N, C-alpha and C positions, 0 to 999 in steps of 0.2 A: 327362582332358579331351581331346577330339578336336581335330584340326587345324581342322575346319570351325567348331567352337564358338569357338575363339580368334579366327578371322577375323570372326565375327559380333559378338563382344564388342568387338573393336577398331573396327568400323564404328560401333557405338553411341557410343563415346567420341570418335570423330572429330567428331561434331556438337556435342558438349558441351564447349565451351571454358571454361576457368575465367574467372569474372568476367562471363559473358554476362548474367546477371540484373542485376548491378550496372550494366552498361552500358545495358541497356534502361531501367532505372529512371532513370538519368541523362538519357537522351534524352527520356523522358517529362516529367521536370521541366523540361527546356529548352523543350519545346513549351508547357508551361503558362506559363512565364515570358514566352515570346514572345507568347502570347495576351493576357496582361495588358498588355504594352507596346503591342501593336496597339490594344487597347481604349483605352488612355490617349491614344495618338496620334490615334485616330479622333476623340476628343472635342476635342482641341486643334486638329486640322487643320480640321475642319468647323465648329467653334464650336457644334456641336449635341451635347448630352449624349445619353447612351444611354437616354433616357426612352422609355416606351411612347408610341405616337402620341396617345392620349387625353390625355396629360399634357404635350404639346408646345405647348399654348396659352399665351398671355400670362397668362391668369387662373391657370392651374395653376402656371406658373413663379413667379408672384408669391407664391402661397401657399407653395411650397417654399422660396423665398428667405426669406420672413418666418419660416417654421418653423425654418430654420437660424439666422437672426438672433436669434430668441427662445429658442433652445436646446431646441426640441422634437426636432429631428433634427440629425444631424451629416453634413456633406458633406466627404468626403475627396478630392474632385476627380474621382473616377470613379463614385461611387455614393453613395446616401444610406443612413444607418444609424441605429440606435437602440441602446438598452441599453448605453450607455457612462456613465461617471461624470458627464459634463458635460451629458447630455441629460435633459430632463424625462420623456420617454417611456422607461420602463425595462423594461416587459414586453410580450410579444407581444399580450396582451389590450388594453393601452393603445394599441398600434399599430393594432389592428383597429378600435378606436373612433375613432381619429384618421382612419383611412382611410375609415370609414363617413361621418364628418362631411365629409371632403374630397370624397367622391363626391357627397354631397347638395348641397354647395356648387357643384360643377361640373355638376350635373344630368345625370349619366351615365345612359345607358339601362340598364334593369334587366338585360338579358342581357349587358351589358358592364361592369357595375358593379364587380366585384371583380378582373377580369382585369388592368388596369393596375397595381393595387397588389400583386397576387401577383407580377407580373413585376418590379416595382421592388424589393420588400422580401423576397419569400419564396423566393428562389432556393435550391434544395437542401433546403428544409424539407418535412417530411412532413405537417404540419398546415396546411391552408389558412387564411388569415385569416378568411374568411367563417364558418368553424366556431368561431371564438373569440369572436365577438360575444355569444353568449348568456351567456358567463361573466361579463360585466360585471354582470349581475343577481345573480350568486352572490357576487361579491366585495363584500359590503356594507360592510366596514370602509374600503376604499380607494375605493369607487365614487364617492362625492361629491367626493373630493379630486381625482382625475385627470379625471373627466368634467367637472367644473366648470372646471378650467383649460383643457381642450381646447375646451369650449363658449365660454369667454371669448375664447379665441384666434380662433375662427371668427366670433364676434360682432364683434370688432374688424375682422377682414378684411372682413366684409360691410359694416360701417359705412364703412370707408375706400373700398370699392368704390362705394358709393352716393354718397359725397361727391366722388369723382373723376369720376363720370359726370355730375354736375351742372354 
């Protein structure tokens, strides 16, 4: 090995310090945790949850509150979720049907219909909720069970809405 080759190899190792990858990973995790803390504090400081603009109405908040109270959804303080042991909505197809009924109830415009629900529930998912709605017709065994409970929920919400407006 020549003297110049030794110097080149020493320069390569000069920039490779042991544990650098672990340190970068640690810094990355710290930033993720800080982002969660900031999101939680933003909700508590402003009193405004991180809902999409279309769902920041009193009508939408009322539906979300009732859905949590009747165990259709779960509210962990910073977001709404489903597919837990204690919620009635267990599959993404059920969630798509719930969102479809919710959008119809709010009279959302056709071009903005799915966007707020995608933003609220579908973070990081590859399958958009709008693509799951046709599967309700295919799930014949469970279709009546969960569509009827979701339909009953929105029937009660509409009835309460009409009685409150009188």
